[in-house]
C-alpha positions in Angstrom: 25.9 7.8 45.0 23.2 7.2 47.5 22.5 4.7 50.4 20.7 1.7 49.1 21.4 -0.7 52.0 22.3 -0.4 55.6 24.6 -3.2 57.1 23.3 -4.6 60.4 25.4 -7.1 62.4 23.7 -10.5 62.9 26.5 -12.6 64.2 29.6 -11.2 65.8 32.9 -12.9 66.7 31.6 -16.4 66.0 34.0 -18.8 67.6 33.9 -21.2 64.6 35.2 -20.1 61.2 32.5 -19.7 58.6 33.0 -21.7 55.4 29.6 -21.3 53.6 26.2 -19.7 54.0 22.6 -20.4 52.9 19.4 -18.7 53.8 15.6 -18.7 53.2 12.8 -16.7 54.7 13.7 -15.9 58.3 16.3 -18.7 58.5 20.1 -18.6 58.2 22.3 -21.7 57.8 26.0 -21.4 58.6 28.4 -24.1 57.7 31.7 -24.0 59.7 35.1 -25.2 59.1 34.9 -28.0 61.8 31.8 -29.3 60.0 29.2 -27.9 62.4 25.9 -26.8 60.8 24.2 -23.9 62.6 20.6 -22.9 62.0 19.5 -19.4 63.1 16.1 -17.8 63.2 16.3 -14.0 62.5 13.3 -11.9 63.3 13.1 -8.1 62.6 11.8 -5.8 65.2 8.9 -3.8 63.9 9.8 -0.2 63.0 13.5 -0.6 63.6 16.5 -2.1 61.9 17.2 -4.3 64.9 17.0 -8.1 64.6 16.3 -10.9 67.2 18.7 -13.7 66.4 18.0 -17.2 67.8 20.2 -20.3 67.4 17.4 -22.8 66.7 19.6 -25.8 65.9 23.2 -26.9 66.0 24.4 -30.1 64.4 28.0 -30.7 65.4 28.2 -34.0 63.6 26.7 -32.9 60.3 29.9 -33.5 58.4 33.7 -33.4 58.7 33.8 -30.8 55.9 31.0 -28.6 54.7 32.0 -27.1 51.3 28.8 -25.7 49.8 25.2 -25.3 50.8 22.0 -24.6 48.7 18.5 -24.4 50.1 15.4 -25.4 48.0 12.6 -24.1 50.2 9.9 -25.2 47.6 11.0 -28.8 48.1 12.1 -28.3 51.8 15.5 -29.8 51.1 19.1 -28.8 51.7 21.6 -29.7 49.0 25.1 -29.7 50.2 28.6 -30.6 49.1 30.0 -32.6 52.0 33.4 -34.3 51.9 33.4 -34.1 48.0 30.0 -35.7 47.5 26.4 -34.4 47.0 24.1 -35.0 50.0 20.4 -34.0 50.3 18.9 -33.4 53.7 15.5 -32.5 55.0 15.4 -28.8 55.6 13.6 -29.0 58.9 15.1 -32.1 60.6 18.5 -32.3 58.8 17.7 -36.0 58.2 19.6 -37.3 55.2 17.3 -38.0 52.3 19.7 -39.3 49.6 23.3 -39.2 48.5 24.3 -38.9 44.8 26.7 -41.8 44.8 27.9 -41.2 41.2 29.0 -37.7 42.2 31.8 -39.0 44.6 34.8 -36.8 44.2 32.7 -33.7 43.4 34.3 -30.3 43.9 31.5 -27.9 42.9 27.8 -27.9 42.1 25.2 -25.4 40.9 21.4 -25.7 41.2 18.7 -24.0 39.0 15.1 -23.8 40.0 12.7 -23.2 37.1 9.1 -22.1 37.5 6.8 -23.4 34.7 3.8 -21.5 33.5 1.5 -23.7 35.6 3.5 -22.7 38.7 5.3 -26.1 39.1 8.9 -25.9 40.2 11.6 -27.9 38.4 15.0 -28.4 40.0 18.1 -29.0 37.9 21.7 -29.5 39.2 25.1 -29.7 37.6 28.0 -31.2 39.5 31.7 -30.9 38.7 33.6 -34.2 39.2 37.2 -33.7 38.2 36.9 -33.0 34.4 33.4 -34.2 34.1 30.2 -32.2 34.5 27.2 -34.4 35.6 23.6 -33.3 35.1 20.7 -34.2 37.3 17.1 -33.3 38.0 15.0 -33.7 41.2 12.0 -36.0 41.2 10.4 -38.3 43.8 12.8 -37.2 46.6 15.9 -38.2 44.6 18.2 -36.8 41.9 18.1 -38.5 38.5 20.5 -38.1 35.5 19.3 -35.5 33.1 21.7 -36.5 30.3 25.1 -38.0 29.7 28.2 -36.5 31.3 29.9 -33.6 29.6 33.7 -33.7 29.3 35.2 -30.3 30.3 38.6 -29.0 29.1 39.8 -28.5 32.7 38.6 -28.8 36.3 35.7 -26.3 36.9 36.3 -23.6 39.5 33.0 -21.7 39.2 29.8 -22.3 37.3 26.2 -21.2 37.1 23.1 -22.1 35.0 22.1 -19.7 32.2 18.7 -20.8 30.8 19.6 -24.0 28.8 23.3 -23.4 29.1 25.9 -23.6 31.8 28.6 -21.0 32.1 31.8 -22.6 33.6 34.9 -20.8 34.8 38.2 -22.7 34.7 41.6 -21.7 35.8 42.4 -19.7 32.7 39.2 -19.5 30.5 35.4 -19.3 30.6 33.4 -21.7 28.5 29.7 -22.1 27.7 28.2 -25.6 27.7 24.9 -26.0 25.8 22.2 -28.4 27.0 21.4 -29.5 23.5 21.8 -33.2 24.0 25.3 -33.1 22.6 27.0 -31.0 25.3 28.3 -28.5 22.8 31.2 -26.5 24.3 31.9 -22.9 23.3 35.0 -21.1 24.4 34.3 -17.5 25.6 37.3 -15.5 26.9 40.2 -15.7 29.4 39.6 -15.3 33.1 42.2 -12.6 33.5 44.8 -12.2 36.2 42.5 -13.2 39.1 43.2 -16.4 40.9 39.7 -17.7 40.9 37.1 -17.3 38.2 33.7 -15.9 39.2 30.3 -16.8 37.6 27.1 -15.6 39.3 23.5 -16.2 38.1 21.3 -13.2 37.6 17.5 -12.9 38.2 16.6 -12.6 34.6 18.3 -16.0 33.5 21.6 -14.4 32.4 24.9 -14.8 34.1 27.5 -12.3 35.4 31.1 -13.3 34.5 34.1 -11.7 36.1 37.4 -10.8 34.4 39.6 -9.1 36.9 37.8 -6.0 38.1 35.3 -6.1 35.2 32.0 -8.0 35.0 30.1 -8.7 31.8 26.6 -10.1 31.4 26.1 -13.0 29.0 22.9 -14.8 27.7 22.5 -18.5 27.0 24.2 -18.0 23.6 27.3 -16.6 25.3 26.6 -13.1 23.8 27.3 -10.1 25.8 24.0 -8.2 26.4 25.5 -4.9 27.8 27.3 -2.3 25.8 29.9 -1.8 28.5 31.2 -4.0 31.3 30.8 -3.1 35.0 34.0 -1.8 36.4 34.6 -2.6 40.1 37.1 -0.8 42.3 38.7 -4.2 43.1 38.4 -7.8 42.1 35.1 -9.3 43.4 35.3 -12.6 45.2 31.5 -13.2 45.3 28.4 -11.7 43.7 24.6 -11.6 44.1 21.8 -10.0 42.1 19.0 -8.1 43.8 17.3 -6.1 41.0 18.0 -3.3 40.2 21.3 -3.8 42.1 24.2 -6.2 41.7 26.1 -6.6 44.9 29.8 -7.7 44.9 32.0 -8.8 47.8 35.4 -7.2 47.5 38.4 -7.9 49.7 37.7 -4.9 52.0 34.1 -3.9 51.4 30.9 -4.6 49.7 30.2 -2.6 46.5 26.7 -2.0 45.1 26.2 -1.1 41.5 23.5 -1.1 38.8 23.8 -2.7 35.4 21.5 -0.2 33.5 22.4 2.6 33.9 26.0 1.7 34.9 26.3 3.5 38.3 28.3 3.0 41.5 25.5 3.2 44.1 27.2 2.5 47.4 30.3 1.1 49.1 29.8 -0.6 52.4 32.9 -1.1 54.5 33.0 -4.4 56.3 35.7 -6.4 58.0 37.1 -8.8 55.4 33.9 -10.0 53.8 34.0 -13.4 52.0 30.5 -14.7 51.4 27.2 -13.4 50.2 23.8 -15.1 50.0 20.2 -14.2 49.4 17.1 -15.4 51.3 14.7 -13.8 48.8 13.8 -10.4 47.7 15.6 -7.7 49.7 17.1 -10.2 52.2 20.8 -10.4 51.9 23.5 -11.7 54.2 27.2 -11.0 54.0 29.8 -13.0 56.0 33.4 -12.9 56.9 35.3 -15.7 58.7 33.6 -14.8 62.1 31.0 -12.2 61.3 27.6 -12.1 59.6 25.8 -8.9 58.5 22.4 -8.4 57.0 22.1 -5.8 54.3 18.8 -4.0 55.1 17.4 -2.0 52.1 16.7 1.7 52.6 13.0 2.4 51.9 12.4 2.9 48.2 10.7 6.3 48.8 13.9 7.6 50.5 16.0 6.2 47.7 13.8 7.8 45.0 14.0 11.2 46.8 17.8 11.0 46.9 18.0 9.8 43.3 15.8 12.7 42.0 18.1 15.2 43.8 21.1 13.5 42.2 19.2 13.5 38.8 19.5 9.7 38.5 16.1 9.3 36.9 16.6 6.0 35.2 17.4 4.2 38.5 14.6 6.1 40.2 12.2 4.8 37.6 13.3 1.2 38.2 12.7 1.6 41.9 9.4 3.4 41.4 8.1 0.3 39.5 9.1 -1.9 42.4 7.1 0.1 45.0 4.1 -1.5 46.8 1.9 1.6 46.3 -1.5 1.4 44.6 -1.5 1.3 40.8 -2.8 4.8 40.5 -0.1 6.3 42.8 2.6 4.2 41.2 1.6 5.4 37.7 1.5 9.0 38.9 5.0 8.8 40.4 6.4 7.0 37.4 4.9 9.6 35.1 6.4 12.4 37.2 9.8 10.8 37.2 9.7 10.2 33.4 8.8 13.9 32.9 11.8 14.9 35.0 14.0 12.5 33.2 12.9 13.9 29.8 13.4 17.4 31.0 16.9 16.5 32.3 17.8 14.9 29.0 16.8 18.2 27.3 19.0 20.1 29.8 21.9 17.7 29.0 21.3 18.6 25.3 20.3 15.1 24.4 17.4 16.5 22.4 16.4 13.4 20.4 16.3 11.2 23.5 14.3 13.8 25.4 11.7 14.1 22.6 11.3 10.4 22.4 10.5 10.2 26.1 8.1 13.1 25.9 6.3 11.5 23.0 5.8 8.2 24.9 4.5 10.1 28.0 1.8 12.1 26.1 3.1 15.3 27.7 1.3 18.4 26.5 3.2 19.4 23.3 2.9 23.1 24.3 4.9 22.4 27.4 7.6 20.7 25.3 7.5 23.6 22.8 7.9 26.0 25.8 11.4 24.6 26.4 12.6 26.4 23.3 13.0 30.2 23.0 10.6 32.3 20.9 8.3 29.6 19.7 5.2 30.3 21.9 3.4 33.6 22.5 4.9 35.3 25.5 1.7 35.6 27.4 1.1 31.8 27.2 4.8 31.0 27.8 4.7 32.9 31.1 2.1 30.4 32.4 4.4 27.4 32.0 6.8 26.3 34.8 9.7 23.9 34.7 11.7 22.1 37.4 15.0 24.0 36.7 16.2 26.9 34.7 16.3 26.2 31.0 19.7 26.0 29.1 20.6 28.8 26.7 20.8 27.5 23.2 22.3 29.1 20.1 24.0 28.2 16.8 24.4 24.5 16.0 23.0 23.4 19.3 19.7 25.3 18.7 19.5 23.9 15.2 20.0 20.4 16.5 17.3 21.0 19.2 14.9 22.3 16.5 15.4 19.2 14.3 14.5 17.0 17.3 11.4 19.1 18.0 10.4 18.8 14.3 10.4 15.0 14.5 8.5 15.1 17.8 5.8 17.6 16.5 5.5 15.7 13.2 4.6 12.5 15.0 2.2 14.3 17.3 0.6 16.1 14.4 0.0 12.9 12.5 -1.7 11.4 15.6 -3.9 14.4 16.2 -5.0 14.8 12.6 -6.4 11.2 12.7 -8.3 12.0 15.9 -9.5 15.5 14.8 -13.1 14.5 14.3 -13.3 12.1 17.3 -16.0 12.8 19.9 -13.9 11.3 22.7 -12.6 13.9 25.3 -9.1 15.0 24.6 -6.5 15.2 27.5 -2.8 15.7 27.8 -0.6 15.5 30.9 1.4 18.5 32.2 5.1 18.4 32.5 4.8 20.0 36.0 1.7 19.5 38.1 -0.6 22.6 38.2 0.5 23.9 34.8 -2.5 24.5 32.4 -2.8 22.2 29.4 -4.6 22.5 26.0 -8.0 20.8 26.0 -8.9 21.3 22.3 -7.4 19.2 19.5 -7.9 22.1 17.0 -6.1 24.6 19.2 -3.2 22.2 19.8 -2.9 21.5 16.1 -2.8 25.3 15.5 0.1 25.6 17.9 1.9 22.6 16.5 1.6 23.8 12.9 2.7 27.3 13.7 5.7 26.0 15.7 6.6 23.7 12.8 6.6 26.7 10.5 9.0 28.6 12.8 11.3 25.6 13.1 11.4 25.1 9.4 12.3 28.7 9.0 15.3 28.1 11.3 16.4 24.8 9.9 15.1 24.0 6.4 13.2 26.7 4.5 12.4 24.3 1.7 9.9 22.5 4.0 7.9 25.7 4.7 5.9 25.6 1.4 4.9 21.9 1.7 3.6 22.6 5.2 1.6 25.6 4.1 0.1 23.7 1.1 -1.3 20.9 3.3 -5.1 20.9 3.0 -5.4 20.5 6.8 -2.7 23.0 7.7 -3.8 24.8 10.9 -1.1 27.6 11.1 -2.2 30.6 13.2 -2.7 33.4 10.5 -1.4 36.4 12.4 1.6 34.7 14.0 2.5 33.0 10.7 2.1 36.2 8.8 4.4 38.0 11.2 7.3 35.4 11.1 7.1 35.0 7.3 7.2 38.8 6.7 10.1 39.0 9.2 12.0 36.4 7.3 11.0 38.0 3.9 9.4 34.8 2.7 6.8 36.4 0.5 6.3 33.4 -1.8 5.4 31.3 1.3 3.3 34.1 2.6 1.2 34.0 -0.6 0.7 30.2 -0.1 -0.5 30.9 3.5 -3.0 33.5 2.3 -4.3 31.3 -0.5 -4.9 28.3 1.8 -6.6 30.5 4.4 -8.8 32.2 1.7 -7.2 35.6 2.3 -7.0 36.3 -1.5 -7.3 40.1 -1.1 -4.1 40.2 1.0 -2.3 37.7 -1.3 -3.0 39.8 -4.4 -2.0 43.0 -2.7 1.3 41.5 -1.7 1.8 40.2 -5.3 1.1 43.7 -6.6 3.5 45.4 -4.1 6.3 42.9 -4.8 5.9 42.9 -8.6 8.0 46.0 -9.0 10.7 45.2 -6.5 14.0 44.2 -8.2 15.2 41.5 -5.8 11.8 40.1 -4.9 11.1 36.4 -6.0 7.6 37.7 -6.9 8.9 40.4 -9.3 6.7 40.6 -12.5 3.2 39.6 -13.2 3.5 35.8 -13.7 2.6 34.8 -10.1 -0.4 37.2 -10.2 -1.7 35.6 -13.4 -1.3 32.1 -11.9 -3.1 33.2 -8.6 -6.0 34.8 -10.4 -6.5 31.8 -12.6 -7.1 29.6 -9.5 -9.6 31.9 -7.8 -12.8 30.6 -9.6 -16.2 32.1 -10.1 -16.8 32.8 -6.4 -14.0 35.4 -6.5 -14.9 37.0 -9.8 -15.1 40.5 -8.4 -11.5 40.1 -7.0 -10.3 38.9 -10.4 -11.8 42.0 -12.1 -10.2 44.2 -9.3 -6.6 42.9 -9.7 -6.4 41.9 -13.3 -6.3 45.4 -14.9 -2.7 46.1 -14.0 -1.6 42.9 -15.6 -3.8 43.5 -18.7 -2.2 47.0 -19.1 1.5 46.0 -18.9 1.1 42.7 -20.8 -2.2 42.1 -22.5 -1.2 38.7 -23.9 -0.4 37.2 -20.5 -3.3 39.1 -18.9 -5.7 37.5 -21.3 -4.6 34.1 -20.0 -6.4 34.9 -16.7 -9.6 34.3 -18.7 -8.4 31.8 -21.3 -6.1 29.3 -19.6 -7.2 25.6 -19.8 -8.1 25.3 -16.2 -11.5 24.3 -14.8 -11.6 27.4 -12.6 -11.0 29.6 -15.6 -13.3 27.8 -18.0 -16.2 28.0 -15.6 -16.0 31.8 -15.2 -19.3 33.5 -16.4 -18.3 34.4 -20.0 -20.8 37.1 -20.4 -19.5 39.0 -17.4 -15.9 38.5 -18.6 -16.7 39.8 -22.1 -18.5 42.9 -20.7 -15.4 43.5 -18.4 -13.1 43.3 -21.4 -15.3 45.4 -23.7 -15.5 48.1 -21.1 -11.8 48.5 -20.3 -9.8 46.4 -22.8 -11.8 46.2 -26.0 -8.8 45.1 -28.1 -8.8 41.8 -26.0 -12.5 41.1 -26.6 -11.9 39.6 -30.0 -9.2 37.1 -28.9 -11.3 36.2 -25.9 -14.3 35.4 -28.1 -12.2 33.5 -30.6 -10.8 31.4 -27.7 -14.1 30.5 -26.1 -15.7 29.7 -29.5 -12.9 27.8 -31.2 -11.2 26.2 -28.2 -14.1 25.8 -25.7 -16.8 25.2 -28.3 -19.1 28.0 -27.1 -22.3 27.8 -29.2 -24.5 30.5 -27.6 -25.7 32.9 -30.3 -25.0 36.1 -28.3 -21.2 35.4 -28.3 -21.1 34.6 -32.0 -23.1 37.8 -32.7 -20.8 39.9 -30.7 -17.7 38.5 -32.4 -19.2 39.3 -35.8 -20.0 42.8 -34.7 -16.5 43.3 -33.4 -15.0 42.0 -36.6 -17.3 44.3 -38.6 -16.4 47.3 -36.5 -12.7 46.6 -37.0 -13.1 46.0 -40.7 -15.1 49.1 -41.3 -12.6 51.3 -39.6 -9.7 49.8 -41.5 -11.7 49.8 -44.8 -12.3 53.5 -44.6 -8.5 54.1 -44.2 -7.8 51.7 -47.1 -10.3 53.3 -49.5 -9.0 56.8 -48.7 -5.5 55.6 -49.4 -6.3 54.2 -52.9 -5.2 56.3 -55.9 -8.0 57.8 -58.0 -9.4 55.4 -60.5 -7.9 52.3 -58.9 -10.4 49.6 -57.9 -10.1 47.8 -54.5 -8.7 44.3 -54.5 -11.0 41.3 -53.9 -12.4 40.7 -50.4 -9.8 39.3 -48.0 -6.9 40.0 -50.4 -6.1 43.4 -48.8 -2.7 43.8 -47.2 -2.2 44.1 -43.4 -4.8 44.0 -40.7 -7.6 44.7 -43.0 -7.0 41.5 -45.0 -6.5 39.5 -41.8 -9.7 40.7 -40.1 -11.8 40.6 -43.3 -10.7 37.0 -43.9 -11.6 36.2 -40.2 -15.0 37.8 -40.7 -15.7 35.9 -44.0 -14.5 32.6 -42.6 -16.5 33.0 -39.4 -19.7 33.9 -41.3 -19.3 30.8 -43.4 -18.4 28.2 -40.7 -20.4 29.4 -37.7 -23.9 28.1 -37.4 -24.8 29.8 -34.1 -25.1 33.5 -35.1 -28.4 35.2 -35.9 -28.2 36.8 -39.4 -31.6 38.5 -39.1 -30.2 40.6 -36.2 -26.9 41.2 -37.8 -27.7 42.1 -41.4 -28.9 45.6 -40.5 -25.3 46.4 -39.2 -23.7 45.8 -42.6 -23.6 48.7 -45.0 -25.2 48.8 -48.4 -22.3 50.5 -50.1 -19.6 47.8 -49.3 -18.8 44.5 -47.7 -21.1 42.8 -50.3 -19.4 39.4 -50.0 -20.3 39.4 -46.2 -23.8 40.5 -47.0 -24.2 37.7 -49.5 -23.2 35.2 -46.8 -25.7 36.6 -44.4 -28.5 36.5 -47.0 -27.6 32.9 -47.8 -27.8 32.0 -44.1 -31.2 33.6 -44.1 -32.3 31.5 -47.1 -32.5 34.5 -49.5 -30.5 32.8 -52.2 -31.7 35.0 -55.1 -30.6 38.2 -53.3 -27.2 36.6 -52.5 -26.8 35.3 -56.1 -27.8 38.8 -57.4 -24.8 40.2 -55.5 -22.4 37.6 -56.9 -23.7 37.7 -60.5 -24.7 41.3 -61.2 -22.8 43.4 -58.7 -19.6 41.5 -58.1 -19.9 39.8 -61.6 -18.1 36.7 -60.3 -19.8 33.6 -61.8 -17.3 31.3 -60.0 -18.2 32.6 -56.6 -21.9 32.2 -57.6 -21.4 28.6 -58.5 -19.4 28.0 -55.3 -22.2 29.5 -53.3 -24.7 27.1 -54.9 -22.4 24.2 -54.3 -22.3 25.1 -50.6 -26.0 25.6 -50.2 -27.5 22.9 -52.4 -29.4 20.2 -50.4 -32.0 18.1 -52.3 -33.8 17.2 -49.1 -34.4 20.7 -48.0 -37.1 22.8 -49.6 -35.3 26.0 -49.3 -32.1 24.8 -50.8 -33.0 22.2 -53.4 -33.7 24.9 -56.1 -30.6 27.0 -55.5 -29.2 26.1 -58.9 -32.6 27.0 -60.5 -32.3 30.4 -58.8 -28.8 30.9 -60.3 -30.3 30.0 -63.7 -33.1 32.5 -63.3 -30.5 35.1 -62.2 -28.7 34.6 -65.5 -31.7 34.4 -67.8 -34.2 36.8 -66.0 -32.3 39.3 -63.9 -34.4 41.4 -61.5 -34.4 45.2 -61.2 -31.4 47.0 -59.9 -33.3 47.9 -56.7 -33.9 44.2 -56.0 -31.6 44.4 -52.9 -33.0 47.6 -51.5 -31.5 51.1 -51.2 -27.9 50.3 -52.3 -25.8 53.5 -52.2 -23.8 52.4 -55.2 -23.9 53.3 -58.9 -25.0 50.1 -60.6 -25.7 49.3 -64.3 -29.0 47.7 -65.2 -28.5 43.9 -64.9 -28.1 42.1 -68.2 -29.0 38.4 -69.1 -26.2 36.0 -69.6 -27.3 33.1 -71.8 -23.9 31.5 -72.1 -23.5 31.3 -68.3 -27.0 29.9 -68.1 -26.2 27.2 -70.7 -23.0 26.3 -68.8 -25.1 25.8 -65.6 -27.4 23.5 -67.6 -24.5 21.5 -68.9 -22.6 21.1 -65.6 -25.4 20.9 -63.1 -28.3 19.3 -65.0 -28.7 16.6 -62.3 -29.4 19.3 -59.7 -32.1 21.1 -61.7 -35.8 20.6 -62.1 -35.9 19.9 -65.8 -39.4 21.3 -66.5 -38.7 24.5 -64.6 -35.3 24.9 -66.2 -36.8 24.6 -69.8 -39.6 27.0 -68.9 -36.9 29.6 -67.9 -35.1 29.4 -71.2 -36.0 32.3 -73.6 -37.9 31.6 -76.8 -35.0 32.3 -79.0 -32.8 29.6 -77.5 -31.4 27.3 -80.1 -32.9 23.8 -80.4 -29.4 22.3 -80.3 -28.7 23.7 -76.8 -32.0 22.4 -75.4 -31.3 19.0 -77.0 -27.9 18.7 -75.4 -29.4 19.5 -72.0 -32.2 17.0 -72.4 -29.8 14.3 -73.6 -27.7 14.8 -70.4 -30.8 14.6 -68.2 -32.0 11.4 -69.9 -28.6 9.8 -69.8 -28.3 10.5 -66.1 -31.8 9.1 -65.5 -31.0 5.9 -67.5 -27.8 5.4 -65.5 -29.7 5.7 -62.3 -32.3 3.2 -63.5 -29.6 0.6 -64.5 -27.9 1.0 -61.1 -31.2 0.5 -59.3 -31.9 -2.7 -61.3 -28.5 -4.2 -60.6 -28.9 -3.4 -56.9 -32.4 -5.0 -56.9 -31.0 -8.2 -58.5 -28.2 -8.5 -55.9 -30.5 -8.0 -53.0 -32.9 -10.7 -54.4 -30.0 -13.2 -54.7 -28.9 -12.5 -51.2 -32.5 -13.0 -50.0 -32.7 -16.4 -51.7 -29.4 -17.6 -50.2 -30.5 -16.7 -46.7 -33.8 -18.6 -47.2 -31.9 -21.8 -48.4 -29.7 -21.6 -45.3 -32.7 -21.2 -43.0 -34.5 -24.3 -44.6 -31.3 -26.4 -44.2 -30.9 -25.6 -40.4 -34.6 -26.2 -39.7 -34.3 -29.7 -41.1 -31.9 -30.7 -38.3 -33.6 -32.1 -35.2 -32.6 -33.5 -31.8 -34.8 -35.9 -29.7 -34.4 -35.3 -25.9 -36.0 -37.8 -23.5 -36.1 -37.9 -19.7 -33.3 -40.4 -19.6 -30.8 -38.1 -21.3 -28.0 -36.7 -19.1 -26.9 -33.0 -19.2 -23.2 -32.8 -20.0 -22.9 -29.6 -17.9 -24.6 -30.5 -14.6 -24.6 -34.3 -15.1 -28.3 -34.5 -14.1 -31.1 -36.0 -16.1 -32.9 -33.6 -18.4 -36.3 -34.4 -17.0 -35.1 -33.8 -13.4 -33.7 -30.4 -12.5 -31.6 -29.5 -15.5 -32.4 -26.3 -17.4 -31.6 -27.7 -20.8 -29.7 -25.3 -23.2 -29.7 -22.7 -20.4 -28.2 -25.0 -17.8 -25.4 -23.6 -15.6 -23.7 -26.1 -13.3 -23.6 -23.4 -10.6 -27.4 -23.7 -10.3 -27.0 -27.2 -8.8 -24.1 -26.6 -6.4 
């Protein structure tokens, strides 16, 4: 409690009993039981709470009975209930202006003065006449009916306007009457045990309604606007609203409370008070039967000081907003009180409410973070000061506090990230004056993100990784590293290092944790994934940390260089190949196979190396294979060997056949003369040396089928080097060269023999691919006429068939040409005559005007 008002006697021991009061400005009207009307002028002495009271006018014949008074200073009139009728007098002379004749028998009235947006005042009045409520409005110095009478369920005992409704208290119940033209009546609730109902208007257009020692606030819909009712220490008999206070006259004293927050502010003991009236802001009069007091408000500054000591910050804020200080001073004090209020909410462990207030105030987030233990560096935390000692938090309370801080910091972070690149100066306000604040957005973001990391570690570890993965995460590296290691969150530590570009540290942690049994990073999988994402700019680091994976699991280790990721695919392949050849030669072949077959690598150097590696592998295996053969047993055909030798020889043969990027001239010298003849034949064929290749197939391997397959693969009638490949085969059969035709072969070979039957078979099957003249010239003189005749018949038959086909095709093309010509002549005969008078069907304009004819578009003319 604190002192909001000081009671000062105005009239003491008045000889006439007071029945009603009214006041405005410096004037006080007193209506007495004998019907005298007294007008007092009350002037305050400067600098004191003493008043000069002067009786300016006394009208002893005003009325026999003064029941109710209401002053309308804007219209300079006095509305009164005299002898059960409504009278209107001039406020200065007390001359009667009018009498509402229809209101004869009235027992109660209530006035409402509305201010329009233009500043014009509008006076409305409701009058209770038995069970009728009459409605009037003031115009041209008289009251006029506002709408028809409303029938009430009982005789009204108390009533007040509530926007476009009237709240009426009867003997047993309260009702709400709507001013909707129909006079809709809504029952509210019982009046309680009190003898008289009490309805009082509030400054914001609502009404306060009494129910015994409780008071509720209703709006014009009859809905209660407060969560809880005001609870008085006794039953009020009268009530007045002076924001932020509501003042009630109780049988033995005057009680002052606030609606929001619900507080008992002050109890003023007076001798049997009965009436209360207001003459405007902060001018209140209370009266008993023979005494009148004025409630003089204590200065707002004094009240605020007392409220801050009592930690009643919400009421202090309301009073601060009512001060007459300059705007700057008022804003500063309000901000200070709000900071104290937010701090007090934190101390009361209302963490969510506290953070919401701090967020609205724009308080420096580091000062808010400093409220919590172990979230700020100790040297910076020592610079912060707070109004009172901070509460000690632990367990569930600390977790609840951290959750509230997370919401607050997340909101602040989002706001700061949007402003990060702004050039406007950045300022925050301190919680306590004189405390340093952060001036840099980046620095503040670093503190916020680091604090969020710590809070997540305390409350929800699952949120740590998403925070660290943010592209714009600003966590302080050393501090974050310390707390993550302390919490043994190595997976999250790896994410921190990766986002901050500290790959060396990350890979070292992965290496250290890979052998620890209970570590989430046990094994090599995370290292492989990490290295795959590093890219070409960190190639040296990849080569530094991949060997340990390649040693323990070559298959997974190779994925570091072959995974289908952009970062992996763009690595320099020559450097990767050299790295593998130097330390992990067995992986060079699968690497080359991957880049050639999967990534379509076409550079000759890689194809050459793969062939060389295949050759090296095959030669080593071939030596073992030949040594293992029993004496006299011949080796199986190329690629038919068992085991690795067959696998790699097949790969070599297949690659030599399908690849078009290797350089046979450079490679052929690597192949031996005493073996791998099938491979040498493929290289010779790629070099265009078909006769040498065919010599191998026909006279060394003695495989005519392979020779014909070779010709089939290389024959191309449009290429000079390949169009006579079958002729070369024929020559190889009929006129074989010397045994040294291939060069210094280290094999025992028999002298090549002609094979007339194979040659005749070539003539029979492939006559269309041979030059007839050259083929006949190659035949030996002893060849039978019959064999030559068959060959020539096949050639002539094939030529005749080709001629017939060409003739049919020519006829078809000529027929199609004639058809198209006839169609063209037909369409050219159709004509359309267009004159200037013709109208375009698209734009509706004449062709000769602005129309574009066949290219017309109506949009052109819009």
